[in-house]
Each structure stands twice: as C-alpha cells, then as structure tokens.
C-alpha positions in Angstrom: 58.4 -162.6 97.2 58.2 -160.2 94.3 58.6 -156.4 95.1 54.6 -156.0 93.4 53.4 -158.4 96.2 55.4 -156.2 98.9 53.9 -153.2 98.2 50.9 -154.3 97.8 50.9 -156.2 100.7 51.9 -152.8 102.6 49.3 -151.3 101.1 46.7 -153.4 102.9 48.1 -154.0 106.4 46.3 -150.7 107.6 43.2 -151.6 106.7 43.8 -155.1 108.4 45.2 -154.0 111.4 42.5 -150.9 111.7 39.9 -153.7 111.9 41.8 -155.1 114.3 42.2 -152.8 116.6 39.2 -151.6 116.4 37.2 -151.8 120.0 33.8 -153.5 118.9 35.7 -156.7 117.8 37.8 -156.7 120.9 34.7 -156.0 123.3 32.4 -158.8 121.5 35.3 -161.3 121.7 36.5 -160.6 124.9 32.7 -161.2 125.9 32.4 -164.2 124.5 35.5 -164.9 127.0 33.7 -164.1 130.0 30.9 -166.5 128.7 29.6 -169.8 130.3 31.4 -171.7 127.3 33.7 -169.4 126.8 36.3 -171.8 125.4 33.2 -173.0 122.8 32.1 -169.6 122.0 36.0 -167.5 121.6 37.0 -170.1 118.7 33.8 -170.2 117.0 33.4 -166.4 116.8 37.2 -166.5 116.2 35.9 -168.8 112.7 33.0 -166.8 112.1 34.9 -164.0 112.2 37.6 -165.2 109.6 34.5 -166.2 107.3 33.0 -163.5 107.2 36.6 -161.7 106.5 37.3 -163.8 104.0 33.8 -163.8 102.2 33.6 -160.3 101.8 37.2 -159.2 101.0 37.5 -162.2 97.9 33.6 -161.1 96.7 35.3 -157.5 96.7 37.9 -158.5 94.4 35.9 -160.1 92.2 32.5 -157.9 91.9 35.5 -154.6 90.9 37.5 -157.3 88.7 33.9 -157.9 86.8 32.6 -154.1 86.9 35.7 -153.1 85.5 35.3 -155.6 82.6 31.1 -155.2 81.9 31.9 -151.2 81.8 34.9 -151.5 80.1 35.7 -148.7 83.3 39.6 -147.5 83.5 41.4 -149.3 86.9 42.6 -146.0 87.6 39.9 -143.7 87.6 38.0 -146.4 89.8 40.7 -147.2 91.8 40.7 -143.2 92.5 37.2 -142.6 92.5 36.2 -145.6 95.0 39.0 -144.3 97.5 38.3 -140.9 97.6 34.7 -141.9 98.1 35.5 -144.4 101.1 37.8 -142.0 102.7 34.6 -139.5 102.9 32.5 -142.5 104.4 35.5 -143.3 107.1 35.8 -139.4 107.8 31.8 -139.0 108.0 32.2 -142.1 110.4 35.0 -140.5 112.3 32.8 -137.4 112.8 30.2 -139.2 114.3 32.1 -140.9 116.4 33.5 -137.9 117.8 30.8 -136.3 118.4 29.7 -139.4 121.3 33.1 -139.0 122.6 31.6 -137.5 125.6 28.8 -140.0 125.7 28.3 -141.8 128.7 29.6 -145.8 127.4 26.8 -147.9 126.8 26.9 -151.6 126.0 24.7 -152.8 123.0 21.4 -155.2 123.9 23.1 -157.7 121.7 26.7 -157.6 123.3 24.6 -157.5 127.0 23.4 -161.2 125.6 26.9 -162.8 124.5 27.1 -164.6 127.6 24.3 -166.6 127.3 25.6 -167.5 123.8 25.7 -171.0 122.4 28.9 -171.5 120.6 27.2 -171.2 117.3 25.5 -168.0 118.0 29.1 -166.7 119.1 30.1 -168.1 115.6 27.3 -166.2 113.7 27.8 -163.1 115.9 31.9 -163.5 115.0 30.5 -163.6 111.1 28.2 -160.6 111.3 30.8 -158.9 112.7 33.5 -159.5 110.5 31.6 -156.6 108.2 27.9 -157.5 107.8 26.8 -155.4 110.4 29.9 -153.6 110.3 30.1 -150.7 107.9 33.5 -149.5 109.1 34.8 -152.4 108.7 33.3 -153.3 104.9 34.4 -150.2 103.8 38.0 -150.7 104.6 37.5 -154.5 103.3 36.4 -152.9 100.2 39.4 -150.3 100.3 41.9 -153.4 100.8 40.1 -154.8 97.8 40.7 -152.4 95.0 44.6 -152.4 96.3 44.3 -156.2 95.5 42.2 -156.2 92.2 44.7 -153.4 90.9 48.2 -155.1 91.6 49.1 -156.7 89.0 49.4 -160.0 90.2 48.9 -163.6 89.7 46.1 -165.5 91.2 47.6 -167.4 93.4 49.8 -164.2 94.5 45.9 -162.5 95.0 44.1 -165.0 97.0 47.7 -165.6 99.4 47.0 -161.4 99.7 43.3 -162.1 100.7 44.5 -164.6 103.0 47.3 -162.6 104.8 45.0 -159.4 104.9 42.4 -162.3 106.6 45.1 -163.1 108.5 46.0 -159.6 110.0 42.7 -158.5 110.1 41.3 -161.1 112.9 44.8 -160.4 115.6 42.7 -158.3 117.9 40.5 -161.4 118.5 42.4 -163.8 117.9 45.2 -162.3 120.5 42.9 -161.7 123.3 41.6 -165.5 122.4 45.2 -167.0 122.8 45.8 -165.2 125.6 42.4 -166.2 127.7 43.4 -169.7 127.0 47.2 -169.7 128.0 46.8 -167.1 130.6 44.8 -168.9 133.7 43.4 -166.7 136.4 45.5 -163.6 135.6 44.3 -163.3 132.2 40.3 -162.7 133.3 41.5 -159.8 135.4 43.7 -158.3 132.6 40.5 -158.8 129.9 38.1 -157.5 131.9 40.3 -154.0 132.3 40.4 -154.2 128.2 36.9 -154.3 128.2 36.0 -151.4 130.6 38.7 -149.1 128.9 37.7 -150.3 125.7 34.2 -149.5 126.3 34.8 -146.1 127.6 36.9 -145.0 124.9 35.6 -146.6 122.2 34.3 -143.3 120.5 37.6 -141.4 120.8 39.4 -144.3 119.7 37.4 -145.0 116.7 37.5 -141.3 115.9 40.9 -141.0 115.8 41.5 -144.5 113.3 38.8 -143.4 111.1 40.3 -139.7 110.9 43.5 -141.1 109.9 42.4 -143.7 107.4 39.9 -141.5 106.0 42.2 -138.5 105.1 44.7 -141.6 103.9 42.2 -142.4 101.4 41.0 -139.4 100.4 44.7 -138.1 99.7 45.3 -141.3 97.7 42.2 -140.7 95.6 42.4 -137.3 94.4 45.8 -137.8 94.1 45.2 -140.3 91.1 42.1 -138.1 89.6 44.5 -135.0 89.6 47.8 -137.1 88.5 
C-alpha cells in the first residue's frame, strides 16, 4: 500500500464511519431482523445497502472527473469549494437535528411496515436508504468521492478505495446482522435495547456527528480557498 493510497483511505474513513453509525440505518436493519422473514430480509437489506453505496460513490467519482474535464475546472479549487458547500449542508442538517432533540421520538410509517416486508422490499429499502432517500448520506458519499477523485491514484487503486469505503460504511448494517445470525435468542433482547436507545437519542447523536464532520469539511474547504 503506497503512501498516497493510505492517506486517501485515512481521509475517507471518517465519512464511511459516520454513515455506518447513522441511527437510521442501524434502526432499519434491526427492524428487518425483527420482521417475519428476518433471515432473508436482513441479508437482502445489506445487499441493497452495499449496492446503493457503491453506485452513488462510483457515480460521484465519474461525474466529478467528467465535470473537471468538460469545464476545465481547477481540481484544487473544485475540491475546496465542494468541501465548503458540503460542510455547510452538514452544519445546516446538524442544526435541524439539534432542534428536534427534545421532541418525542417517533417511528416513520415505512419503518413500522418493515415487519411485513418481503426480501425484495427489504433489499429495496436498503438500496434507497443508502443515499438515494437519505440526503445526509449522499453528502458524505460525495465528500468521499471528492477525496478519491483528487487522490491522484490509478483507476484500480481508486476502485479499491471505493470498495473499502463501501465496506466500512456498511459495518453498521453488517455487524447487527452477524450478531443476530450468530448470537441466538440473547441477540434479540440486546438488539431491542439498541433499537429503543437509537430511536430515543437519534436527533442528539446525529446533531453531534453532523456538527463535527460539517466543521471538518468547512475548515478543510476554506483552508484550500485561502491558501
């Protein structure tokens, strides 16, 4: 592993872990594991999640490269502006989550319907939640795509970096699934506690995480614009 690759991996890893620790994805996979067809729905949700992440991240990298070539944009300028704007979006999302922290927790209607999902619907839910209907994840995926695009890596190394990003971003779905499949009856009780805690503290957890990464992106972006 060369120095450039290792540095790029270290740069995108925080974005992947923020996605992995998102309460929405954790609650969604746990609800799938309490559905009527848990042993089919859990893996189907994970498969859809992985596919969605891979498609969005790969598309982000391709579109960023194409935009730079088509409009003769400076890569360093685009990277700095992109990070600043994405960071601002995360800060706005953090503020909105902070305002919701004292509201009574509620479960969206689609989450309440997960118990009766078929494996096909579970896979579709994972695919959509990975980023297509989850703007916060989309912002983080695009931020990772910017870093991958400007890492100066060969295409095979860039593809490997996308793969590793998807793997780390999927840990929040993969770990509860493995625990359920291998943990026996005790796993259900523990996962239920996780679910209740995540629903209760969802807004506060997301506000803090989005604030940290929003400030990180804005700081990096402004530093690049000023330099």
